MARTOR-520536 format. One record per atom (N, C-alpha, C): residue in one letter; y, z, x; atom name; residue number from 1. Coordinates in pm, whole numbers. Each point is the difference from the previous one (the first is absolute). Layout:
BEGIN
+------+--------+--------+--------+------+-----+
: rest :  north :     up :   east : atom :  nr :
+------+--------+--------+--------+------+-----+
:    a :      Y :      Z :      X :   CA : NUM :
...
+------+--------+--------+--------+------+-----+
***
This chain:
BEGIN
+------+--------+--------+--------+------+-----+
: rest :  north :     up :   east : atom :  nr :
+------+--------+--------+--------+------+-----+
:    m :  -6184 :  -1001 : -16982 :    N :   1 :
:    m :     81 :    -79 :     91 :   CA :   1 :
:    m :    -84 :    -37 :    121 :    C :   1 :
:    s :      6 :   -125 :     42 :    N :   2 :
:    s :    -74 :    -48 :    116 :   CA :   2 :
:    s :     62 :     54 :    127 :    C :   2 :
:    s :    -86 :     27 :    100 :    N :   3 :
:    s :     50 :     46 :    129 :   CA :   3 :
:    s :     41 :   -118 :     88 :    C :   3 :
:    h :    -20 :   -122 :    -48 :    N :   4 :
:    h :     34 :   -119 :     77 :   CA :   4 :
:    h :    130 :    -59 :    -51 :    C :   4 :
:    p :     90 :    -40 :     93 :    N :   5 :
:    p :    122 :    -66 :    -45 :   CA :   5 :
:    p :    -33 :   -135 :    -62 :    C :   5 :
:    l :     85 :    -48 :    -87 :    N :   6 :
:    l :    -22 :   -128 :    -64 :   CA :   6 :
:    l :     41 :   -118 :     87 :    C :   6 :
:    a :     91 :     25 :     95 :    N :   7 :
:    a :     49 :   -107 :     85 :   CA :   7 :
:    a :     11 :     48 :    144 :    C :   7 :
:    c :    -17 :    -94 :     92 :    N :   8 :
:    c :     11 :     30 :    142 :   CA :   8 :
:    c :    143 :     44 :     32 :    C :   8 :
:    a :     13 :    109 :     75 :    N :   9 :
:    a :    132 :     50 :     37 :   CA :   9 :
:    a :     71 :    -95 :     96 :    C :   9 :
:    c :    -76 :    -83 :     71 :    N :  10 :
:    c :     60 :    -92 :     98 :   CA :  10 :
:    c :     46 :   -131 :    -63 :    C :  10 :
:    c :    -89 :    -64 :    -77 :    N :  11 :
:    c :     30 :   -134 :    -50 :   CA :  11 :
:    c :     15 :     -9 :   -151 :    C :  11 :
:    g :    -37 :    107 :    -72 :    N :  12 :
:    g :     10 :     -2 :   -146 :   CA :  12 :
:    g :   -116 :    -68 :    -68 :    C :  12 :
:    g :    -96 :    -54 :     79 :    N :  13 :
:    g :   -116 :    -67 :    -57 :   CA :  13 :
:    g :    -94 :     98 :    -69 :    C :  13 :
:    p :    -86 :    -52 :    -88 :    N :  14 :
:    p :    -93 :     88 :    -72 :   CA :  14 :
:    p :   -102 :     60 :     96 :    C :  14 :
:    l :    -42 :    123 :    -30 :    N :  15 :
:    l :   -100 :     68 :     82 :   CA :  15 :
:    l :   -134 :      4 :    -70 :    C :  15 :
:    d :   -104 :    -18 :     76 :    N :  16 :
:    d :   -137 :     16 :    -48 :   CA :  16 :
:    d :    -24 :    150 :    -14 :    C :  16 :
:    p :    -40 :     51 :   -117 :    N :  17 :
:    p :    -19 :    144 :    -15 :   CA :  17 :
:    p :   -110 :     56 :     89 :    C :  17 :
:    n :    -85 :    -86 :     56 :    N :  18 :
:    n :   -105 :     45 :     91 :   CA :  18 :
:    n :     41 :    -10 :    146 :    C :  18 :
:    d :    124 :    -37 :     26 :    N :  19 :
:    d :     50 :    -20 :    136 :   CA :  19 :
:    d :    101 :    110 :     33 :    C :  19 :
:    r :    -44 :    100 :     71 :    N :  20 :
:    r :     88 :    110 :     38 :   CA :  20 :
:    r :     82 :    -41 :    122 :    C :  20 :
:    r :    130 :      6 :     -8 :    N :  21 :
:    r :     86 :    -41 :    111 :   CA :  21 :
:    r :     55 :    121 :     74 :    C :  21 :
:    f :     -7 :     -9 :    130 :    N :  22 :
:    f :     60 :    101 :     87 :   CA :  22 :
:    f :    118 :    -67 :     66 :    C :  22 :
:    n :    119 :     37 :    -38 :    N :  23 :
:    n :    119 :    -65 :     52 :   CA :  23 :
:    n :     81 :     97 :     84 :    C :  23 :
:    y :     34 :    -43 :    118 :    N :  24 :
:    y :     84 :     77 :     90 :   CA :  24 :
:    y :    119 :    -86 :     35 :    C :  24 :
:    r :    115 :     63 :     14 :    N :  25 :
:    r :    125 :    -71 :     23 :   CA :  25 :
:    r :     14 :    -54 :    141 :    C :  25 :
:    l :    -49 :     76 :    100 :    N :  26 :
:    l :     13 :    -37 :    141 :   CA :  26 :
:    l :   -125 :     39 :     77 :    C :  26 :
:    p :    -26 :    -62 :    116 :    N :  27 :
:    p :   -112 :     44 :     83 :   CA :  27 :
:    p :     21 :    146 :     41 :    C :  27 :
:    d :   -108 :     73 :     19 :    N :  28 :
:    d :     10 :    143 :     31 :   CA :  28 :
:    d :     96 :     33 :    114 :    C :  28 :
:    p :     -6 :    -69 :    117 :    N :  29 :
:    p :     92 :     37 :    108 :   CA :  29 :
:    p :    147 :    -16 :    -37 :    C :  29 :
:    v :     28 :    -95 :    -88 :    N :  30 :
:    v :    139 :    -21 :    -44 :   CA :  30 :
:    v :     37 :    104 :   -105 :    C :  30 :
:    a :    -89 :     25 :    -94 :    N :  31 :
:    a :     27 :     97 :   -107 :   CA :  31 :
:    a :     22 :    141 :     55 :    C :  31 :
:    e :    -54 :     28 :    117 :    N :  32 :
:    e :     15 :    133 :     60 :   CA :  32 :
:    e :    136 :     20 :     65 :    C :  32 :
:    l :     77 :   -107 :     15 :    N :  33 :
:    l :    134 :     11 :     58 :   CA :  33 :
:    l :     94 :     69 :    -99 :    C :  33 :
:    p :    104 :     67 :     51 :    N :  34 :
:    p :    101 :     56 :    -91 :   CA :  34 :
:    p :     66 :   -111 :    -82 :    C :  34 :
:    d :     42 :     32 :   -121 :    N :  35 :
:    d :     60 :    -99 :    -91 :   CA :  35 :
:    d :    114 :    -77 :     64 :    C :  35 :
:    e :     86 :     71 :     75 :    N :  36 :
:    e :    115 :    -66 :     63 :   CA :  36 :
:    e :    -47 :   -105 :    100 :    C :  36 :
:    e :   -107 :     31 :     72 :    N :  37 :
:    e :    -52 :    -93 :     98 :   CA :  37 :
:    e :    -65 :   -120 :    -68 :    C :  37 :
:    i :    -69 :     23 :   -109 :    N :  38 :
:    i :    -58 :   -111 :    -77 :   CA :  38 :
:    i :    111 :    -93 :    -45 :    C :  38 :
:    e :    107 :     56 :    -54 :    N :  39 :
:    e :    113 :    -81 :    -48 :   CA :  39 :
:    e :     61 :    -84 :    111 :    C :  39 :
:    s :      8 :     54 :    121 :    N :  40 :
:    s :     64 :    -73 :    109 :   CA :  40 :
:    s :    -93 :    -94 :     74 :    C :  40 :
:    r :   -132 :     22 :     -6 :    N :  41 :
:    r :    -94 :    -80 :     79 :   CA :  41 :
:    r :    -79 :   -103 :    -80 :    C :  41 :
:    v :     -7 :     16 :   -132 :    N :  42 :
:    v :    -81 :    -92 :    -82 :   CA :  42 :
:    v :     91 :   -102 :    -68 :    C :  42 :
:    a :    -34 :   -128 :     19 :    N :  43 :
:    a :     75 :   -108 :    -64 :   CA :  43 :
:    a :    -97 :    -89 :    -76 :    C :  43 :
:    g :     46 :    -51 :   -115 :    N :  44 :
:    g :    -85 :    -84 :    -83 :   CA :  44 :
:    g :    -74 :     86 :   -100 :    C :  44 :
:    g :   -111 :    -51 :    -45 :    N :  45 :
:    g :    -84 :     78 :    -90 :   CA :  45 :
:    g :      4 :    -52 :   -141 :    C :  45 :
:    p :    -83 :     50 :    -85 :    N :  46 :
:    p :    -96 :    106 :     25 :   CA :  46 :
:    p :   -133 :    -49 :     57 :    C :  46 :
:    h :    -24 :   -132 :      1 :    N :  47 :
:    h :   -130 :    -50 :     43 :   CA :  47 :
:    h :      4 :    -69 :    135 :    C :  47 :
:    v :    117 :    -40 :     45 :    N :  48 :
:    v :     18 :    -66 :    129 :   CA :  48 :
:    v :    118 :     70 :     65 :    C :  48 :
:    f :    -25 :     73 :    108 :    N :  49 :
:    f :    109 :     74 :     61 :   CA :  49 :
:    f :    -21 :     18 :    149 :    C :  49 :
:    v :    108 :     34 :     67 :    N :  50 :
:    v :     -2 :     24 :    144 :   CA :  50 :
:    v :     49 :    142 :     23 :    C :  50 :
:    v :    -61 :     68 :     97 :    N :  51 :
:    v :     39 :    136 :     36 :   CA :  51 :
:    v :     41 :     -2 :    147 :    C :  51 :
:    e :    127 :     28 :     26 :    N :  52 :
:    e :     52 :      0 :    136 :   CA :  52 :
:    e :    -87 :     92 :     87 :    C :  52 :
:    g :    -47 :    -55 :    111 :    N :  53 :
:    g :    -82 :     78 :     93 :   CA :  53 :
:    g :   -148 :      5 :    -34 :    C :  53 :
:    m :    -39 :    -53 :   -117 :    N :  54 :
:    m :   -141 :      3 :    -40 :   CA :  54 :
:    m :    -56 :   -139 :    -27 :    C :  54 :
:    g :     82 :    -94 :    -46 :    N :  55 :
:    g :    -47 :   -134 :    -24 :   CA :  55 :
:    g :     17 :    -46 :   -143 :    C :  55 :
:    q :    -69 :   -110 :    -32 :    N :  56 :
:    q :      8 :    -64 :   -130 :   CA :  56 :
:    q :   -126 :     32 :    -79 :    C :  56 :
:    f :     17 :     18 :   -131 :    N :  57 :
:    f :   -112 :     37 :    -86 :   CA :  57 :
:    f :     -1 :    -83 :   -128 :    C :  57 :
:    l :   -120 :    -26 :    -50 :    N :  58 :
:    l :    -20 :    -58 :   -132 :   CA :  58 :
:    l :    -82 :    100 :    -80 :    C :  58 :
:    r :     32 :     15 :   -126 :    N :  59 :
:    r :    -82 :     82 :    -89 :   CA :  59 :
:    r :    -83 :    -97 :    -83 :    C :  59 :
:    v :   -130 :     19 :      5 :    N :  60 :
:    v :    -92 :    -87 :    -73 :   CA :  60 :
:    v :    -91 :     86 :    -86 :    C :  60 :
:    l :    -63 :    -62 :    -99 :    N :  61 :
:    l :    -94 :     70 :    -86 :   CA :  61 :
:    l :   -141 :    -37 :     42 :    C :  61 :
:    l :    -84 :    100 :     18 :    N :  62 :
:    l :   -139 :    -20 :     42 :   CA :  62 :
:    l :    -92 :     48 :   -111 :    C :  62 :
:    p :    -51 :    -93 :    -84 :    N :  63 :
:    p :    -93 :     41 :   -106 :   CA :  63 :
:    p :   -140 :     21 :     59 :    C :  63 :
:    v :    -63 :    109 :    -42 :    N :  64 :
:    v :   -135 :     33 :     47 :   CA :  64 :
:    v :    -90 :     16 :   -122 :    C :  64 :
:    a :   -106 :    -82 :     -6 :    N :  65 :
:    a :    -95 :      9 :   -111 :   CA :  65 :
:    a :    -94 :    118 :     24 :    C :  65 :
:    l :    -18 :     83 :   -102 :    N :  66 :
:    l :    -90 :    113 :      9 :   CA :  66 :
:    l :   -137 :    -41 :    -54 :    C :  66 :
:    d :   -102 :     73 :     39 :    N :  67 :
:    d :   -137 :    -32 :    -42 :   CA :  67 :
:    d :    -19 :      2 :   -151 :    C :  67 :
:    d :     79 :     79 :    -70 :    N :  68 :
:    d :    -18 :     12 :   -146 :   CA :  68 :
:    d :     79 :   -105 :    -78 :    C :  68 :
:    g :     57 :    -99 :     71 :    N :  69 :
:    g :     72 :   -107 :    -68 :   CA :  69 :
:    g :    150 :     23 :    -12 :    C :  69 :
:    r :     45 :    121 :     25 :    N :  70 :
:    r :    144 :     25 :     -3 :   CA :  70 :
:    r :     62 :    -46 :    131 :    C :  70 :
:    r :    132 :      5 :      7 :    N :  71 :
:    r :     72 :    -42 :    119 :   CA :  71 :
:    r :    110 :    101 :     29 :    C :  71 :
:    v :     25 :     24 :    126 :    N :  72 :
:    v :    112 :     83 :     42 :   CA :  72 :
:    v :     86 :    -87 :     92 :    C :  72 :
:    t :    131 :      8 :    -16 :    N :  73 :
:    t :     90 :    -81 :     81 :   CA :  73 :
:    t :     90 :     91 :     83 :    C :  73 :
:    f :     -2 :    -23 :    130 :    N :  74 :
:    f :     81 :     78 :     93 :   CA :  74 :
:    f :    121 :    -80 :     43 :    C :  74 :
:    g :    116 :     65 :      9 :    N :  75 :
:    g :    117 :    -60 :     62 :   CA :  75 :
:    g :    -14 :     24 :    149 :    C :  75 :
:    v :     -5 :   -108 :     77 :    N :  76 :
:    v :    -24 :     10 :    144 :   CA :  76 :
:    v :    120 :    -58 :     74 :    C :  76 :
:    f :     43 :     69 :    103 :    N :  77 :
:    f :    108 :    -50 :     84 :   CA :  77 :
:    f :    -60 :    -64 :    125 :    C :  77 :
:    v :     45 :   -121 :     29 :    N :  78 :
:    v :    -51 :    -74 :    115 :   CA :  78 :
:    v :    116 :    -27 :     94 :    C :  78 :
:    a :    -15 :     39 :    127 :    N :  79 :
:    a :    100 :    -33 :    101 :   CA :  79 :
:    a :    -23 :   -146 :     38 :    C :  79 :
:    v :    109 :    -78 :      4 :    N :  80 :
:    v :    -13 :   -143 :     27 :   CA :  80 :
:    v :     98 :    -43 :    110 :    C :  80 :
:    s :    -25 :   -119 :     54 :    N :  81 :
:    s :     88 :    -57 :    100 :   CA :  81 :
:    s :    134 :    -39 :    -64 :    C :  81 :
:    s :     99 :    -22 :     85 :    N :  82 :
:    s :    131 :    -44 :    -49 :   CA :  82 :
:    s :    -11 :   -131 :    -77 :    C :  82 :
:    q :    -84 :    -92 :     49 :    N :  83 :
:    q :    -18 :   -129 :    -66 :   CA :  83 :
:    q :    -61 :     18 :   -139 :    C :  83 :
:    a :   -103 :     83 :    -13 :    N :  84 :
:    a :    -62 :     25 :   -130 :   CA :  84 :
:    a :     98 :     69 :    -94 :    C :  84 :
:    y :     79 :     92 :     53 :    N :  85 :
:    y :    101 :     70 :    -80 :   CA :  85 :
:    y :    101 :    -99 :    -56 :    C :  85 :
:    e :     52 :    -87 :     86 :    N :  86 :
:    e :    100 :    -99 :    -44 :   CA :  86 :
:    e :    -60 :    -95 :   -103 :    C :  86 :
:    s :   -124 :    -38 :     20 :    N :  87 :
:    s :    -67 :    -90 :    -94 :   CA :  87 :
:    s :    -15 :     67 :   -136 :    C :  87 :
:    a :    -45 :    125 :     -1 :    N :  88 :
:    a :    -17 :     74 :   -126 :   CA :  88 :
:    a :    134 :     25 :    -67 :    C :  88 :
:    r :    100 :     31 :     77 :    N :  89 :
:    r :    134 :     23 :    -55 :   CA :  89 :
:    r :     57 :   -125 :    -64 :    C :  89 :
:    g :    -29 :   -114 :     58 :    N :  90 :
:    g :     52 :   -127 :    -51 :   CA :  90 :
:    g :    -73 :    -48 :   -125 :    C :  90 :
:    s :   -121 :     51 :    -23 :    N :  91 :
:    s :    -80 :    -48 :   -113 :   CA :  91 :
:    s :     24 :     80 :   -127 :    C :  91 :
:    r :     91 :     96 :      3 :    N :  92 :
:    r :     23 :     82 :   -119 :   CA :  92 :
:    r :     87 :    -71 :    -98 :    C :  92 :
+------+--------+--------+--------+------+-----+
***
């Protein structure tokens, strides 16, 4: 059995078996909040969301080519302006 999933957990697209994905649900400061607080402060998601008192975030994928020809892709959270948040939210 392969240790790599056959499809992306986020979009269902096919995965490159040489592309190890590190996926996190929320930025670390948000994930460290108690579950009840996350439920009350986080709106939207899973890739475009706002956290009351912290700001707006986009989750993006950052592929990094390794020297041996393989690739690793990181899920990165980016804090964005209100305008960028609204633009990203509208383009879904």
